[in-house]
N, C-alpha and C positions, 0 to 999 in steps of 0.2 A: 949848270948853275939854274936851270931856269926849274930843272924839276927837283933839285932841292929848295925852292923858295916856294912851289909848289905843294913842297910836301909836308916844310913846315906851316903855310896857309891852310891845312887841313886840319894838323896836328891840331892848331891854335882852334879851328873847329870845333873839333871834338870835346876839345877843352871846354871851350864856351858852353857848349850842347850839354855836357855832365852837368856843369856848374848847373844850368838850367834846372836838368832834372832834378837835381838834389836839394834845389830850393820849391820846386813842385813838389816834390817829396816833403819834403819842412811843412810846408802849406799844409795838406794834406794829412798830416798828421795832428798841426797844432788843433784843426778843426775837428771837433771827437767825431760830429757824423760822420764824416769823411773814412776813416780809418777803417780799412781792409788787412783787418789779422788771419794770421791764417787760421785755415780752416781748423775748431776747437771741439768735440765732437762728447754731448752732454751725456749721451748714452752711456759713456766710458767711464764716466766720472768718479772717485771713488768714496760711494757715500753708502754710510751708515746708518742704520739700516737703509736697508735698498728699498726707494719709495718704490708705492705701488703701479705706477705708471710716469713712463720719461720717454718725450719726444723731443727730439736733437733738431735743430735747425743749421747747425752746423756753421756757425761765426761765431763773436766775443763781442760782448758789453764789455768796456774801461771802464775800471776801477781807478779815478786820480782823484791828483786835489782838484776836481773841477767838479766832482760828484757831492751832489748832497742826496740827505734824506727827507722826502717827506710824508706828512702823517696828515690826515684829513681831523680838523678841530672837532670832529666830536665821536668819536675814535677812542669812548674812556679804555683805559688798560692798555693801548698799543701804542701811547705817548713814552712809556715807560720799556718795550720791547726796541721803538726804536732806539731808546738812548744806551743798552745794554747792545745795538748791534754795531751803534754808533764808538763806541768804547774797545769792542770786539777787534773791529775794525784798525784802529790806532793800534790796539796793543802786536796785531800780526803783522799791519804795514807800514806805521809809521802813521799814516794820513789823518789828519783830522776833519771827519767828515760832520758837517755843521745839518742840525735840524732846522729845513727851511722851507717855504712855503715859494720860493721863489721862483718866477714861470720862467725863466730865461735858462740853466743848465742846463748845460751841454748832455748830462748824464745824470737820470735819476732813479733810487731806488723808493718806490711808492708804498707805504705799509700800511694798509687800509681793512676795514670792517667791509663782507661783501657774502651773500648769498652763496653756499654752493650744493651745488647736486646732491654730496656727501650730508650725510645727517649727523654726521660725526661731529662733536662740538671739537674735537682736538684733530678738524681733519684741515690742510692749509692746500693754495696753490700758487707756482712759483711763475712765471711769464718774463721771461727773459729774451728782449732783441737788442739792437749796437746802442740803443740808448738810452732802455729802460728795461728795469727789472720792477714788474708789480708783483707785489707778496699780500695775497687776500687770506681772508678767515675768517670764522665763524666771528672767534672770540681771540682773547689778549692770547690763552694758552697756546690754540691753535700757528696764530701769527708767530707765538717764540718758538712751536717747535720749526717751524719753517726758516726761521731765521739759524737755527742751526744747520740746517741742511745748504743756504746757505753760505755759512763759515767755513763750511766743506768745499763749496765751489769756487774758492779764490782760493788763488795761489799762493806759498811761501814765500817765493820769488817774484819782481817784478820782471816782465816782459823786455826781450832786447827789440825797442825802436828807436827810430830817428826822432821819435821828440826828445825836447830838453828835459821832459820830468818822466818820474817812475811812473810807469802803467801795469796793474796788476789784470789778467784778461779771465774773464768767466764765461765759460760757455755759454752759448745760448741753447731759447727752446723752452718748453712746459713743462714743469713738475705736479702731478694729480700725487698728494698721498693724503696716509689718515692712518694713524693706527691699528694694528687687529684684534691689540689685546689692552685694556684699557689699565688692568695693572703690568707695570713692566719693572720687576724690584733688581733691589741686590743687598743682599745682608753683609755686612761689619762687623767682625767681633771684636770688640774694643774693651773687652773683659779679660781674657785671656793674655790680650796685646794689647797695648793701650795706647792711643793716636792722641795727639795735641789737638786742639779745636781748628788749628789753621791749617794741620792735615785735612779733617773731618771738613772743613769747609773749601779746600781745595778738591777733594773726592769729588762734591758732590756738582761744585762745575763741570769737572771731568764728565758724569753719569750725564747732567742736564744734553751737554754736545751729542752725546747717544740716545739721547728722549728718554731715556730712563726718568721713570716720574714718582720711583717710589725707594728711599732708603731705611731699610730695617736695622737696627741698633742696636747689638746683645749689649746691653749693659751690664749685665751682674753674671756672676757665675761662680766658680768655687774658687778661681784664683783672685778675683776680683770683682769689683762692685766700687762703678764709675761714676755714676750721678753724686752728686749733694741732695740730703733728703735731711731738711733743716729741726725735723722734729727727733733725728738719729742721727745726730752727729758723728757716730763713731762707725757707721757704713765706710764713708769715707776716710776717717782719720786710722781706722785698723783695715779696716775690708779693699780698702784701699791702694794700699802701701805695696802690693807684691804683684808680682805678675807671673806668665810661665818661666821657667829658667832662673826665675830671681829679678833683679833688678827693683827700682823706683815704684814701677806701677804709676799710678796717677789720675785723677779723678775732673770731671766737671765740674766746675760751679753751677749754678742756676742761671746766672748770669750767663755763662760760656752757653751753656746746653738751650737757653732761650737764642742768643747769638746764630746758632746752628740752626735752630727752627727758621730764622728768620733769613737767613740765605738760600736754604731750600726753600721759601716758600716764594724767596725771589725767581727764583730758578723753575717754578711749578713742579715743585719734590715735594713729596709727603713725606717726614719722619714716624716709621711707625721704631715704639720705645719697647724691647722686650727687659724684663724681668723674669727673671728665670727660678721656678720654683711646682711642684713643692721640692725634686732634687738640685742640683748642682744650686746650692746655698750654701757653703762650707763659707764663702766670704761675709756672708752676713751673719751666720752663727758663729763664727770667729768673735765677729763685732758685739752682737747681744747672744751668749749662750742659750739663754733663756727658750731660743727658738727651736732647738731642738727637742727639750722633755728630756735631755739624761741629768741634768747637773754640771755638766763636764764640758771644758772649753778646749776645743782641739785647734791645731796650728793652723796657723797659714799655710796655704796650697800654691808648690808653682810646678807642679807636674803636669799631665797632660790628659792622662785616667778618670775616667768620671763614675758617678753614679753610687757612690761612698755615701752621701749627704743628703740628707732631708729632714724639712721643718716637722715638727708633732703638730701634727693636722687636727690633732682633737684638742688643741689647748685656743680656751677664748684669746688669751693675749696675743696670741702668734696672729689670730686674723685684727687684732685694734693695727700690730705693725703694721700689715700690708695693708687696709684703709688708708693708712695715713702715707706709704711709698705710694701705692694707687693715685689719691688724692692731688699731693705736691706735683707728680709725673706730670698726671691729665691734664695738671692747670699748667703746664708750660706748653705739651704738644695739643694741636689746637686740630689733629687729624683726629680721624673716626678711627680709630684702630690702637686697641693697648695688647701688648702679645704677651701673655702667661706661659713659658715654654713648656713645661710639662714633662718633656722627655726624659728617658735613660732615671726614670727615678726608685733604681735598683732595693733599695733598702728600706723605701715606702710599704708597709705592706697593702696586700690589695684592697683590703675596705676600708684603709683611712684614706686610701688614695680616691677612692670612689669618692667616700666622703669628700676629701677634698676640694674634688672640683663638684660637686653638688653645693656646697657652700658657697664656693667663689662666684657662683652663679647670679 
């Protein structure tokens, strides 16, 4: 009986000891600066594109409801970057991270302008410790690309901890990065297959995530004319009415195109509009037959082969048309580039093609 009583006593001691350890563990996790997460290796993070330099320190930064984002008062343009990050964190984790100047927060994301060794205006550095993330850059554009890296470091699922609230753990260390190419582009052909404006905006958001900074929009071709030109309304009424394989086609009103350009600008992406000519112009010629100089109206085209259409490059009214188109589109496109396709103009005579390129300059 004495042995049984001693065993029960030991059992109670063990229970009390475990309860005490659990309480201490809970207190430790509730005070964020004392959290000891399992080691996380920054060098193994799936970052696209790969940064120039990554130095891990094998610990974790806890992102949770106690985190704040802090921005300096004089950092013009950086506030918008902070707002963008807060929205993306909310979308990914459900956390509503405030932008605040509070000094007592247990974990902080600092976004600020600071001179870096790199002279690249898009350069940034990220320094992550157990309670602070410092994102520094020369310019808001550099800070914006740094935010895309931070977004990729935040896991989709919260860590399984003893804390009473969810915590997303980012690996600690230092990242130094700058793009090796100033022009990082992709092209989307909306002329052969039309994509709605909202789709283009989603596409732009995805491009920014991977630090693409130029979107080349192929707006016109044989199969469709996709942008409203107010001085030539049949371009969209007729030329925008189909696409490859048939179907309803579609086009962007100038208002929609402005919204696309504005969305791109907010993501530090430049839109390059393309109007293909003198070939790849069947959609325009069906809309205004005088453009090809044959006095014949072709049919709308839904196939894939190209090279069969051309403007009449010796006709003054063709250049009046081109002037109107270029003027209206460039007024909507603040970027420095306007692309005239110029390819596969197989039925344009060589001397006429040379004349076109000279006059178009």
